C-alpha positions as CSV (number, residue, x, y, z in Angstrom):
1,X,-27.3,-6.7,-11.1
2,X,-24.7,-9.4,-11.1
3,X,-23.3,-10.6,-7.7
4,X,-19.6,-10.7,-7.4
5,X,-17.5,-12.9,-5.1
6,X,-14.2,-11.9,-3.6
7,X,-12.1,-15.0,-3.1
8,X,-10.0,-15.7,-0.1
9,X,-6.9,-15.6,-2.3
10,X,-7.7,-12.0,-3.4
11,X,-8.4,-11.0,0.2
12,X,-5.1,-12.4,1.4
13,X,-3.2,-10.6,-1.4
14,X,-4.8,-7.3,-0.6
15,X,-4.2,-7.6,3.1
16,X,-0.6,-8.6,2.4
17,X,-0.2,-5.6,0.1
18,X,-1.8,-3.2,2.7
19,X,0.5,-4.6,5.4
20,X,3.5,-4.1,3.2
21,X,2.5,-0.5,2.6
22,X,2.2,0.0,6.4
23,X,5.6,-1.6,7.0
24,X,7.2,0.6,4.3
25,X,5.6,3.8,5.9
26,X,6.7,2.6,9.4
27,X,10.3,2.0,8.2
28,X,10.3,5.6,6.7
29,X,9.3,6.8,10.1
30,X,12.1,4.8,11.8
31,X,14.6,6.2,9.3
32,X,13.4,9.8,10.0
33,X,13.8,9.2,13.7
34,X,17.3,8.0,13.3
35,X,18.3,10.5,10.6
36,X,17.1,13.6,12.5
37,X,17.9,12.3,16.0
38,X,14.4,12.7,17.5
39,X,13.1,10.8,20.5
40,X,11.9,7.3,19.9
41,X,8.5,8.2,21.4
42,X,7.7,9.7,18.0
43,X,7.4,6.1,16.7
44,X,4.1,6.0,18.6
45,X,3.0,9.6,18.6
46,X,3.3,9.9,14.8
47,X,1.3,6.8,14.1
48,X,-1.4,8.8,12.5
49,X,1.0,10.2,9.9
50,X,2.3,6.6,9.3
51,X,-1.2,5.4,8.6
52,X,-1.9,8.3,6.2
53,X,1.4,7.6,4.4
54,X,0.6,3.9,4.1
55,X,-2.8,4.8,2.6
56,X,-1.0,7.1,0.1
57,X,1.5,4.4,-0.8
58,X,-1.4,1.9,-1.2
59,X,-3.2,4.3,-3.5
60,X,-0.1,4.8,-5.6
61,X,0.4,1.0,-5.9
62,X,-3.3,0.6,-6.7
63,X,-3.1,3.1,-9.6
64,X,0.1,1.4,-10.9
65,X,-1.6,-2.0,-10.8
66,X,-4.7,-0.6,-12.5
67,X,-2.5,0.8,-15.3
68,X,-0.7,-2.5,-15.7
69,X,-4.1,-4.3,-15.9
70,X,-5.3,-1.9,-18.5
71,X,-2.2,-2.4,-20.7
72,X,-2.5,-6.1,-20.3
73,X,-6.2,-6.0,-21.4
74,X,-5.3,-3.9,-24.4
75,X,-2.5,-6.4,-25.4
76,X,-4.9,-9.3,-25.0
77,X,-7.6,-7.6,-27.1
78,X,-5.1,-6.8,-29.8
79,X,-4.2,-10.4,-30.5
């Protein structure tokens, strides 16, 4: 079995992407608080939903990136 190495650059990119997904989910929560006029304590009490939403966003982005990589591999193979 071949050993694989994950470089620091890849780790930073994935952490940045995950943080961006969390920020997007957090901003959706802030928008919902403002839009529906709920108390600001929901920013902390609904953190579980924010984390779940950020994981869902990350998974969607991951699938999109996977599809793009597959298309790029097919384009390179066709040359």
